[in-house]
N, C-alpha and C positions, 0 to 999 in steps of 0.2 A: 565242526565246532572245535574239536581238539586241535586241529592244524591251525585254525585261526588264533586260538589261545597261545599256542607255541609261537606263532609269528609275532603276536602282539608282545609277548614276553621278550623275544629277541630284539624287537624294535626298541623296547624300553631299556634293556641292558645296553644296547648299542648307543643309545642317546645319552645315558648316564656316563658310559665310558668316554664318549666324545666330549661331554661337558667337562669331566675331570681332567682329561688330557689337555683340553683348551685352557683350563685354569692354570695348569702346570706350565704350558707354553707361554702364556701371558707373562708369567714371572721370568721365564727364560729370556724373552726379548726385553722386558722391562729392565732387568739387571744388566743386560748387555748394552742397552741404549742410554741408560742414565749417565754413563761415563762420557758419552758424546756431548750432551748439553753441558756437562760439568767441565768440559775442556776449557771454557772461557775462564772460570775462576782458578782452575788447576794450573793453567798456563801462567797466569799472573802470579799466583802464590809460590809455585815451584820453579818458575823461570825456565819453562821448557820451550824448545823449538817446535815448529810445525812437523818437522821430520820425526822428532821424538813422539809427539802426539800421534802421528800416524802409525808409527811402529807399535805403540802401546795399544791403540784401539784396533789395529789391523793385524800385521804379521805376527807379532808375539802371541796374540790371542788365537789367531787362526791356526798356527802350526800345531799347537797343543790341542785345540778344539777339534781339529780335523783328524789328526793322526790318532789321538786317543779314542776317537769315535769308533774306529775299526775294531779293535779288540773288545771294547764294551759291546758292540753290536753283535759280536760273535757269542758273547755270554747271553744276550737277549734272544738269540736264535736257539739257544739250548736250555735256558733256565727261565724262571719267572720274570716276565717283562715288568710286572708291577713293582717288584723290589728294586730292580735296576733304575726305574724312573724315580722312585722315592729317594733312593740314595743319592742320585744325581742332583735332585732338587735340594737336598740338605747341603751338599758340598758347595754348590755354586752360591747359595744364599749365604752361607756362613762366610765364604770368601768375599762376597760383595760387602758385607758388613765390615770385615777386617780391612778392606781397602780404605776405609775412613781413617785408619791409623797411619797411612803412608806419610813418609818424611821426605821423599824425593823420588826421582824417576825409577831407580832400581826397585825400591819397595813397592811402588805402585804397579810396576810391571809384574813383579812376583805374585801379588794378590790377584791381579787380572788373569795370570796364567792359572791360578787356582780356580777362578770362575770358569775358565775354559775347560779345565779338567772335569768339572761337575757337569756343565752343559753338554759335554761330548756324548754322554750316555742317553740323554732323554729323546732326542728327535728320532733316531732310527728305531728305537723300541716303540715309540708312539706310532710311527708309520706302520710297523708290523701289527700292532693291536687294531688299528683302524681298518687295515686291509682284511682282517679276520672278523670285523664287525659288520662290514658292508660288502655286498656282491660287486662284481666289476662294473656293472652298469650304473651303480650309484656311488662308486668309490671317489671319483673326482669331486663330486658335489659334497660328500662327506669331508674330504680333505680340504675343500674349499672353506666349509664352515669352520673346521678346526683351524685352518690357516688364518682365520680372522684374528686369531690370537697375536699374530705378528704385527699388524698395524695397531691393534689395541694395546699391546705391550709397548710398542715404540711410542705410541701416544701418551701412555701413562708415564713412560720413562722421561719424555720430554717435560711433561707437566710437573710431575713430582720433583724431578731433579732441578728444573729451573726455578720453580717457586720455593722449594725448600732451601735451595742454595741462596736465593735472594732474601728469604725471611730469616734464615738461621745462618748456615754455611754449607759448603759442599760436603764436608765430612759427616755432618748430621744426616744429610740426604742418604748417604750410603749406609749408615747405621740403621736408620729407620726402615728402608726398603729391604735390606738384607735380613733384618729380623723378622719382618712379616713373612718372608718366604720360608724361614725355618719353621714358623708356626703352621704353615700349610702342609707339612710332611704327614702328620697323623691323619689329616683329612683324606689325603691320597690313599694311604694304606687302608683306610676303612671303607672308602666308597668305590674304589677302582677294582672291578672284577674283570679280568681278562678272558676273552672268548677262546674256544679251542683253536689250536694252531692249524691253519689250512682249512678252515671251516667251509669255504665255498669251492674247494678243489673237487674236480670230478673223479680224481684218482687219489689213492692213499698217499699222504705226504711223507717222503722219506726223511731220514735224519739230515741235518745240515751237512752238506759236503765239505771236504777239506778246502781251505781258502784258496789253494792253488786251483782246484777244479772249479770253484765258484768264479774265480777271475777268468778262467778259460771260457766258461759259458758267456760271460759279459763281453769278452774281447771278440767273440765270434759275431756279435750283433752290431752291425754298422750304425743302425739307427740309435742304439743306446750310446755309442761312442759320441755321435754328433750331438745328442741331447745333453751329454755331460759338458762338451765343449761350449755349446751355446749358453747353457746355464751358467758356467763359469764366467763367460764374458758379460752376460747380463748382470750377474751378481757383483762383478767389478764396478759397473756403473751404479748399481743400487747401493752397494756399501760405501762408495765415494759419496753419494748424496746423503745417506743417513748419517755418516760421520762428520761431514763437513758443511752441511747446510746451516747448522747453528753458527759456527764461526763466519760463514759467508754473510749471513744477514746482519750479524753483529758488526762486522767490519765494513762491508760494502754498502749497507743501507742504514748503518748506525742505529740499529734497533736495540732497545734495552733487553736484558736477558729474559725477564719475565714475559715481555711481548714476543720475543723469539720462540720461547717455550710454548706459548699458547698457539702461535701461528703454525709451528711445525707439528704440534699435536693434532690440530685440525687438518693440516695438509696430509699427514701420514695416516691418521685415523680414518678420515673420510675417503681420501684418494686411494690409500692402500687397501682399505676394506672393500671398496667397490671393485678394485682391480682383482683381488684374490677371489672374491665370490663370483664375479663374472667369469674369471678364468676357468674356475671349476664347472660352473653351471653350463657355460656355452660349450666347453670341451665335451661334456657328457652328451649334449644334444647334437652338436655338429658332426660328431664322429660316429653316429648311429649308422648312417648309409655308407660311409667311407672313412675308415680309420685314419687315413692319411691327412684328413682335414685337421685333426687335432694339433700335430706339430706345425702345420702351415698356418693356422690361426694364430698361434702363439708367436711364431716367427714374424708375422707382420706387425703384431703388437709391439715386439721389441724394436723393430726398425722405426716405428712411429714415435718412440721415445726421443729420438735425436732432434727433430725440429722443436718439440716442446722444451727440451732441455736448453737449446741454444737461446730460445726467448727468455727462459728463466735466468740464465746467467748473464746475458748481455744487455737486457733492458735496464734503464736507469730508474724505472718506476718499481717501487717495492710492492705495490698492489698487483701490477701485471706480473711481476716475477713470482709472487706467491701463487696466483692462479695458474700460471704456466707450470710451476713446480708441482702443484697438485695433480695436473694432468700427467706430467712425467712420472710422478710416483705411482699413480694408478696403473700406468702402462708398464712400469718396471715390475710391479707386484703381480701383474697378470699371469706370468709364467709359473708362479709358485705352485698352485694346485695341479696344473697339467703335467709339469715335469715329474712330480711325485707319482701321480696316477699312472702316467705312461711308463715310467721305469718299473713300478711295481707290477704292471701287467706283463712286462717283458721277461720276468724271471720266475722261477718256481717259488712256492710259498716258503720252502725251507731255507731260502737265502735272501729273503726280502730285507730284513734288518741289515744284513751285510751289505746288500746292494745300496741301501740308503746311506750307509756309512761311507761307502766309496763315492757315492754322489756328493755327499757333504764334504768329503776330503777334497775332491776335485774342485767343486764350486767354491769352497771357502778358502783354500790355499790361494787360488787365483784371484777370487773376488774379494772376500773379506780380508785376506792377508795382504795382497798387493794393492787393492783399490785405495784404501786410506793412506797407506804408507807412500806409494808413488805419487799420490796427490800432494802430500805434505812435502816430499822432496822437490817436485816440480814447482810447488808454490815457493819454496825457499830459493830455488834457482831463479825464479822470476821476481825476486825481491822480498818475499815473505810478507808482503803488505796486502791491502785489499785487492789491488789490481792483479797481483801475482796469483792470489788464490782464485780470483774470478777466471783468469785465462787458463789456469791449470785445470779447473773443473770443466770449462768449455771444451778444451781439446780432448780430454779423456772421455767425455760423454759420446764422442763419435764411435766408440766401440760398440754402441748399440746396433749399428749396421751389420757388423760382423757376427754379433750374437744372433740376430734374426736370420742371417744367411745360414748359420749352422742348423737351425730348426727347419728351414725350408729344405735343406739337403737331407735331413733325417727323415722327412716324409717320403723320400724315394724308396726307403727299405722298411719303414715302420710296419706296414700291414703284413709283409711277409715274415718279419721277425716275430710278430705276435704268434703266428701260426706254428712256429718251430717247436 
């Protein structure tokens, strides 16, 4: 009876922590996505090029988001993860609101860098908390549930940004969404109770190792390196789609901003949600008998992105394009839960937040940083019009094949690396 009561209490506290972390993450992706749908009025008012839009939403954001995540993750491995998460939420929400006062490209980039600085601390700390709330055989499913915040946040970002911009203006959309995020901070501080660090480890958890030693542990694992490479390439295609789908449908299919917002919200919310949940749920089940099946399944999902994306970008039918885009988004999001669960299982508990920060650094510098920016550059080179954007997105979506290949290679060493 006593053990059952303790287990029930642990389940309840884990579920509450998961819910709070999911709420925080929703605003993380909402604040990041809203600027994507607002590219249409921002480009018109501030007279920006596609390359400038790609730099603002991609490389400028990713450089600071990814690099600052490493030192903040080191703090999360040593001190209270709850306060790291709450402080991060306050900073990025405040900077989102301030973005509404931008007067040109320079000020807009400055405030978006502020958003990046805030968001840098939330994800690695959240990964660490979840890993201590759920045992390894339930971890990918838990991360899959938490990961639903990504498509929900993106969906709300498209909807709120598109309709607020159309009803009022793009500046008001940033003020409103940023202000709501600030009001969420005391809720996080009150309800989030983090579990003991290394709760499910069979041996005592040592102190976090020096960063050089932690990197050495990671570099010795071939499967981890291939997961990082595949995740970076997949995120390149995903970030390209999330940042440029709105301009694509506005230019190529002449859809109104409100209609684009609704369509992309449904595409990302439904497609992304199904992809993230299935990725986590199937990974936990398919890897029971053979751990190598986990990266293999994800790799084939990445490769399947390519035919769906080609249909999305090349068809002349808006309806067919949206359906194909929903399939592509589902497959692009499939990797989200597995890559986090697999990397968390490959390293000791004392360096999980640090490992997540290095994963985010790699994935986001290549994916979030270069994906939107290089798409904008290629679009400008091809004319900067509807067809230029169409063929830029079509050609870069082929990287999905390389992404899947990296995960298939990772499966060769994954089972052995877990046992080290």
